[in-house]
N, C-alpha and C positions, 0 to 999 in steps of 0.2 A: 837539157833531160832530156834522155835517148828512149826511143821507144823501140818495141820492136815486137812481129806475132810470131807464137812459138805452134807447133801444130806437135800432136803424140795421136794413136790410136789408142791410150786411154788418158783421163783425166792426169791423172797421176805420172804419165810419161811427158805428160805438158810439161806435168809444174818443174818434173826433174831438169829437161830443159833450161825452166827458167832459171833455175839453181846454176848449173852449172855455168852460163854464159853469162847471167847476173849477177848472180851471189844469193847471198840473204837480204839484202834491203832491197831487193825487188819488190816493187810495187806493183798489185794486180790490178790492170785497166776492167776487164772485161775476158768472159770466158761463155764461150759458143759451141752448139755443136754443127760444125759443116761438112756439107756434102760435095765430094771432087770426082773427077774421072777414077780414080784410084780408089776412093772407096771413104766411110765415113769417118773423121776425122775429131778430135776436139782442139778448137782453136783458144790459145789465152791470148789477150793483148797485155804486155807487161812493160813496166820505166825503169829507169836508173837515173837516178841523180848522176849527174859528168864531172868530173874532176873541174871545180873552177880555176879558170887562171889566173895567177897571181898578177895585177896590171903596176907595172914597173912604173915611178913618176921620176921626171928630173929631177936634179939639184935646186930648182927654181924655186925662188920666194914666193910665185904664185902655186906651188905642188899643193894639191887639196883646194884649191881655190879658181879652177879653171873652169870654163864652160862645160870641155868637154869630159873631163873630172865628175862636175855634178850632175852631167848627164849619166854617166858608167854609175854613181854610186844610187841613182836615183833608179836607173833598172835593177839594178840589184837589188834594191828595195821591194820592186813588182816583184820582183823575181821568187824572194824568199815569198810573200805572199800567197801567189798561188800556189808553194812548194805545199804549204800549209796548209790553203784551203785543198788541196788535193786530196792532201793525207785526209782530213776528215771527210771527204767524200767516198773517199777506199775504206775506212776503215772495217766498213764489214766483210769486202772480198779478204782483208789482212787475217781476220776473223775467220775468214768461211777455210785458209789455207790454215792455222792453226789446227781447227779440229780435222782437218784432213791428216795432219802432221799425227796426231796425238792418236785419232783411230790408225792408222798405221803401225805405232806402236802398241795397239794390242788395249787402248784406254777405252772402259764400255762407256757406246754413244753418249748415254746423257750424263754422263761425270765429264766425257768431251766435253761437252757445250756451256756446261757449267766452266769449263776451264778457259776456252777458248772465246767466251761472249762475257767475262771477267776480267780477264786477261793474267788470271795467276799464274804465282809461279808456284812449278809441281811440287818442289820440299817443302814450302810454303801451305803450301795445301793439304798436305797430309800431317805437318804436326799442327795445322789449326784445330782439323775432324778432330787428331786423337784424344785432343786437351778438350773438344766439345763433347767426348762420348764419357772422357773419365772411365773410370772402373767400378767396380762392386764388390762388396764381401762375401767372402765365402761361406755360404748358407750351410744350415747341419744337412738340410733332404733336396738333396742335388739328381732331378728326374733326368734321361740322359736321352735324347728323342732324336732319331736322322734316321737316312737308306741303310738299305742292306747293302753293306760293301763301303759305308762311312767310316768305320774303325770306330767304332763306337764301344764295342762290347773291348775289344785291345785295350782302348785308353783309357774307359776305364778303371780299368787294372792298374793300368798305370801311373794312372794318378791316385788312387789308394797307395802306392806305396811310397808316393812322392808326400800325399799326405803323413802318411809314418813318418819318412825321412828329413820332412821340413818342419815339422810341427809336431811329431813324435804322440803323433794323433791315432785314438782308437778309428777304425771304422770299420764298417759291413758293406759289404757288397750283396746288392739286393738282386736280384732279377727275376722280371715280369716276363719273361719270356721264355711259356712253357709248349710255345707252336711248333718248337725244333728239338726235338730227342737229341740229335746227334750235339748242337748247339747246345743243350742242357748237360752233356757230359763232360763236353771240352771246356765248360768254364766252370765246371766245379773240380777239372783236374789241374784247371790253370790258377784257379784261388789255394789247392794244396802243393802247389809247387810255390807260391810267393806266399804262402803262409798267411795267409788273407782270413778273414771270416767272412762267411758266404751263407744267403740264403735263397732260396726258389718256392717262389710264393704267386698262385694264382692273381689277376686282380682284384678277384672278390676277395681273396683270403687277405692281400693285401690292406683293403679299405677296412678289415675290421680288426688286425693289431698294427699297422703303419706307425701310430702314435706312439708303441710300446716300448721302442727302443734306443732306453732312455741311456743307456749305459756307453753308448757309440758318439763318438766326437761330429764325425759326417754319417753318413748313408747314402751310402753311392746307387740309386737304382737303373739298371740299366730292363731297356722296355724292347717290343720286337720291333722293325723294319717299319716304316713307314707305308711301304709297299706291300704290308700285308692286310691280313681284315683288323689287325689292331691301328686306327689311324684317326683322325683330327677331332672326328664324335666321344671316344676313346677317354682321348686325355684330356680335351675340355669336361667331359665329365668328375675325372680323377682330380682336377684344379678346384672344381668346385664344393666335392665331396671334403675334401682335404686339403684345403686354401693356406698351408704352413709349406705344403710341397714348391719348389723355385724347380726352373726347369731351363736345362744348356740344350741348346743345339748344334748337334754334330758334323760338323758337313767338311767337305771332301773339297779342297782349296785349288785343284784342278778342275774343278765342275765350271759348265760355264753362267757365266752371272744371269744371263733370262729364266736357267732355269731354276736357279737359286733364287731369285725375283720372284716365280711362280709358284716355289712352294712357303716360302715365305708369307705369302695372300694364305695360304692355311693354318699359318701357324701363329701370328701376329696375336691372335686372341687368346693364346694360354699366357700365364706370366715366366717369360723367358727371360732371364736373365743376364745372359749371355752364350756366345758361342766359340765352340769349339774347334779350332780349325785344325783338320787335319791334311796328313800327306802334303805338308809344306817343302819335304826334302824334296819332291818332283818337280815343284817350279822354280823356273829357269829366269822368267819376269812380272814381277810383282805388279806391276802395272797396271792386266786384268781382273786385279782381285779390289781393286780401288772403288766396285761397287759396294762391297761391303763398310764404306764410311760413309752411306745415305743416313742422313737423321734419325733416318724411321725404324733402321734397325739395333739393335743391343750391341753394346761393346765386345770388341774378342777376347775373352778372357784368359785361354789357354791354347796353345798350341802344340801341337805334334812334329817333331823334326826328325825324326829314325823310331826305330825299334829299341833298341835300349832305353832297360828301365832302372829304374826315374830320370836317369842321365838326360830323356829326348822328349822332355814334357816342362814346358817352359810358358809359366803366366805371362799374360799377356800387356809387358807394359811396356810401356811408349817406346822407350829404346827398340825393342826389341822390335818392334810391331812397322815401326819407321824404317829400320832396315831391310823388314820383309818387304813391306809395300814397295821401298824403293829400290828391290834386290833388278839386277839387269842392264839399270839406267846408264850408258858410258858418263 
């Protein structure tokens, strides 16, 4: 076994030297920060198994039975046992290295920890998580919630056309966003262009007549952005007074996972059936989105992949989502 120390200005630089000289089979023995006259460095002690030398024996009838050969076999056995012990002792270091590698690829920290500690294969992890989440049926009353700029209103209209084209369904788009006059006019114009039934109601009016839209197969309800005064308390009150409503969280695929999890803590008390993931066409690597596979979050029901109507709406089927999460992996 060959052992050597490597130094770098950062832990990643030192790891890169280990990989360059020893390759992927290197074993990390220790790591520490050292002070030198030239400055502070990160020092990694690594080891690699050296190629075993084949021992050639003579053609003697005593081949394999001489005292020397028995001693050599005994030494080889002891070395194998020592190597096995080293692997077991150093396994936490190897897991730490995998953890750093996942972080470098953009995997959220808590997912990277799961992958490294349990030695999960990335592709199998994604498949299993999607299988665990399953899918949800299309609800008649769907209330779309999300931040301003998440693509909520635009994608509601796209989804309405998708339902019409896919199921020949009758669809009503209903807006509760009475806060922005320009937004109301734009939504109304959008509905006219797409030849969709469209209504604008205040929250109080909707509570009175919300259950009377019996002629429609689907009622898609737009709401003001969560960053307006129409917030989580109003939504919770709405869900309690009208328990037949089901909620869909509209979220941008390009947002950071920490922001998404903070927002989810405010929304999780609502009856949210699924997540509508928008701007997926802007995503180069799917690994930063792996947080969406957390068991506490609802499944992804739809994704938006562009601006065409309705071609760029896709249902969150397993194959589609698997391809999205593994996008950019070499």
